[in-house]
N, C-alpha and C positions, 0 to 999 in steps of 0.2 A: 935619565936613561931608563927605558922600560925594562921591567923584569920579564922573565920567561913566562910567568903565570898570566901576564896581561895578553900575551900572544895567543893564549888558549881560549879566550872569550869568543863564543860563537857569534857570528854576524847575521842579522836578519836580512835575507836577500831582498825583501820588499822595502823595509824601513830600517835603515842602518842606525837608528837611534834606539838604544837599549834602555834609556832612562825614562822615556815618556810612557805614561799609563794610557789606557783607552780613552779616559776622559780628557787627557791632555791632547788627544788626536782629534777632538771634535772640531767642526768648522768654526772659524772665527766669528761668524755672524749669528750664532745661537745654536740651540739644540736641534737635533734632527727630528723632523715631524714624522712619526711612525704611523699616524692615522688613528691611534688609540689613545684615550686619556691615560695619564699616569695613574697608578694605583693610589687610591686615597684622595684624588683631586676632587674638589667640589665643582659640580656643574651648575652654573648660574644662567639658565635659559629664560628667555622672555615668556610671559604668560600668553596662552592661546586665547584670542578673542573671536567671537562669532562675527561673521560679516554682517554689516548693517543692511537694513532694508533698502536704503538708497543705492548701495553698491550692487545689490542683487537686481534692483530695477534697471540700473544702467547696464548691467551685464546682459539682460534679455531685451530691454526696450530699444536700445540703440540699434542692435542688429535687425530687430523687427521693423523699425522705421526705415532702415536702409532697404531691406527686402521689399517692404510695402511701396516705397518710392519707386523702385525699379519696376515692380509690377504695374503700378499706376501709370508710369510713363509708357510702358509697353501697350497697355490698354488704350491710352490716349492716342498713341500713334496709330494703333490698329483701327480705332474708331474714326480718326481723321482720314485715314487712307480709304476706308469704305465710303465715307461721305463725299470725298473728292473724286471718286471714280466717275468718269463721264459715262453717259448712257450708251454711247457706241460700244465701249468695252463690255458693258454688261449684256448688251444684246448679242454680241459675238459669243460670250460665254453661255448664253441661253441656247445657242445652237450647237454646243459641244456634245460629244458622246458621253462625257463623264457626268453621271447623275448628281454627284456631290457638287460639282462646280455649277451645274444648272440650278440646283436648289439654292445655293448661295447667291447666285446672280438674281434669281427670282426674288429672294428676300431683299437684297440690296436695292433692286430697281423699284420694287413696290414701296420700300421705305423712302426712296428718293422722290417718287411721284406723290406720296402722301405728305411729304415734308413741306410742301408749298414753295419749293425752290423754283427759280425762274431762269430763263436764258439770259444772255448778255443784253438782249433787247427788251427784257422785262416780261416776256411771254411765259406763263406758267408751263412747266415741263409737260403737264398733262394735256396741254393744248398746243404742243409744239408739233407742227406737221411732219418734219423730218423724222422725229422719233416715232410718231404714229405710223408713218409709212414703212419704216424699217421693221418695226415690230409686227405690223400687219403682214408684210411680205414673208417674214420668217414663219409666222403662224400659218399662213396660207400654204407655203411649201410643205410644212410639217404635216398639215392636214391631208395633203395629197399623197404623202408617202404610204407605201404598202409594206410594212415591216414583216419580217418572218416571225414564226412562232416564238423563237427565243427572244426577240427584241420587242414583242408586242406590249408587254407590261411596261417596259421602260419608255417606249414610244407614247403610250397612252398617258403616262405621267407628264411627259414633256408637253403634249398637246393641251392637257388640262391647265398646266401652269401658264402657257402662252395665252390661252383664252381668258383666264382670270385676269391677266395683266391688261388685256384689251379693255376690260371693264373699268380700268382706272384712267382711261384716256377719253378726252372729249374732242375728238376729230372725227365726226360721224362719217365723212366721206371716205376715210381710210379704214375705219374699224368695222362699220356696220356690215359691209359685204362679207367679211370674214366671219363675223358673228352669225350672219345668216347661214353660211355654210355649216357652222358648228351645230345648227339645229336640225340639219337634214336627217331623214329617216335612217340613212346608212351609218350614222355616227354612233359610237358607243354611248350608252345612257349617261355615263360620267361626263363625257364631253358635252352632251346636250344640256345637262344640268348646269355645268359651268357656263355654257353659253347663255342660258336663261338668266342666271344670276348676274352675269356681266351686263347683259342687256338691261336688266332692271336697274342696276347701279347707274349706267349711262343715262337711262331715261329719267331717273329721279333728279340727277344733276341738271339735265336739260330743262326739266320743269322749273327748278330753282332759278335757272338763268332766263326763264321765260322764252325758251327756244325749244318747244316740244318736238319730238321726233315722230314722224308719221310715214313709215315705209310700208307700203301695202304688201310687199313680199314678206316682210317680217311678221306682219299681222297674220298673214296666211300660214306661215310656218307655225306660229304659236297656236293658231286655231287647230292645226293638224295634231299638235301635241295634246291639246285639250280634248280632242276627240278620241284619244287613246285611253289606255287602261292603267298606266303607271301612276300611282298616287303622288309620289314625290315630284315627278315631272309636271303633272297637272297643277299642283299647288304652286310651284315656282313659275309656271307659265301664266297663271292668273295674276301673280304679282307683276310680272313683266308686261302683261297686257294692260295693266292699270296705269302704265306710264304713257300710253298712247291716247291722244285726244280725238282721234277721228271718230266719226259716228259709227263706223263699222266696229271699232274696238269697244265703244261704249255700249252698243247694242249687244255685243257678245258678252260683256260683263253682266249686263242686265239678265241675260238668259241663265247665267251661272248662279243667280240667287236661289234657284231651285235645284241646284246640283245635289247629288247624293252624298258628296263628300263635304262634311261640315267645315273643314279648313278652306276648301275652295270657296264655299259660300261666304265665309268670313273675309277672305282676301278680296273677293269681288265687292262685297259691301263696303269695305274700307275705301277702296278706290273710287267707288261711285259717290259715296258721301263726301269724300274729299273734293270731288268735282261739283258738289252741290246737288247731286241726284239723291233725294231723300228716300227713295224706295229702298236703299240699302239698309236703312234703320230697322226694317222689318226683321232682318236677320239678327240684329243685336237684341231686339225685344224677344224674339223666340228663344235665344240662348239664355237670357235672363229668366224668362218665364219657366223654362224647363228646369233650371236650377232651383227656382223658388218652389215649384210644385213637387219636386223630387229631392227633398233635403238629404235623403240617404245617398244620393249620388255624390255628395260632398263629404261623406263620412270616410275618414282615412282608414278606419278599422275594417271596412267592408270588403275591399278587394283581397282575394286569396291567391288565385292563380296568376301566372305571368300575363296572360291575355287580359285579365280583369284589371291588373295593376296598370298596364299600358293604356287601357281604355279610360281608367280613372285619371291618370296623369294628363291625357289629352283633353278630357272634359274640364279639368281644373285649369289647365293652361288656357284653353279657349275662353273660359269665363273671365279669367284675369285679363286677357288681351282685349276682350269685348269691353270690360269696364274701363280699361286704359284708353281705348279708342274713343269711347263716349266722352271721357274727360278731356281728351285732346281736341275733340271737335265741338265741345260745348259752346264755345264763343261764336261759332258760325251757324248754330242751329236756330231755326225759327222758334218763337215762344211756344207755339202749340206743341212742337216736337219735344221741346225741353220739358214742358209740363208732363207730357206722356211718359218720358223716360224717368222723371222723378218718381212717378207713381210706380213704375216697373222696378226700379232699383231699391226703393225704400224697404221692402221686406228683407232684402239681403243685409241690411244694416242692423237687424235684430240680434238678440243675444243667442238665438239658436243657430246662428251661422258660424262656421269656423272662423277663428280670429283673423286669419290672413285675408279672407274674402270680405269679412265684415269691415275691416279697416279700409280696404280698397273701395267698398261701396260707400262708406261715409265720406271718403275723400271726393268721390265722384259727385255725391249729392251736394257737397259744399260748392263745387264748381258749377253745377247745374243751377243752384239756387242763388248764386252770386249776382 
């Protein structure tokens, strides 16, 4: 029987056990983790080690290889896509108003034509009549357009690109009439120059194929430009004229050996000598003689003003081109002409000649005396 004093013991409303201590109330599975180490406990942490070089290399190298592979695949697919574009698509792009697209199409089509690719029947793309007809038609239409002042510069760029592309084609029946129009008096000088350079390229390849081009209308156009006063056009016209084998063209080249422009004289001489007309050698000998007699003209320290520097660079270039031309033609020269040129070139091989010219002169002498 309980005493009255036992009835006066207060009862914990949460835990009716009065005999258990806080430690006795801990969970059965272990102490409560408070997140902080107990006071006086020893911390036994593993030592910190620096990462190895192999680990660092893997850390950077593997991602770099992955990124590089992705970029490589992208470039490969881009290159393959540009190579597999058909010429019809590129010509359509050349007729677009967007200058960037035209420039890209020009680059891709020029690369395609220079790559040696052929059609399914084995015809080189540069000799493919449908391609030549399509490009010539586009160039002809563009030449006939009359753009406004705001579109003039963009239109000029388009025409120049199209004319240059015609110079990569060997279908004279389609391309020559358009090139003829590009040389007319009413065209911009940039278009006429592009036409002359394209015509020279077409003519040189025709000579290599032993199928020279002789269009009287073209010779007449070129003669008109030679009668003008624009130096750059006259020089390019001389080169273009040198690809024609007609007597009219050869006679005109012969008359240019006395031209006032030394570059025109040089271009005419090269064309004539290449055709076996030895009168062109007189221009080579004159160029060498002037350099030999006036050694100061080869002195790099002499030019001061801009005009003097430009004149010096032209003389230097012309002499180098002359020596190169003699070396290239040496095997086809008669013995008498070869002996004459050896005598003319020998002074330039002396120690008092600038090293670059001296080296070129010695190389030419070796070929002439071989």
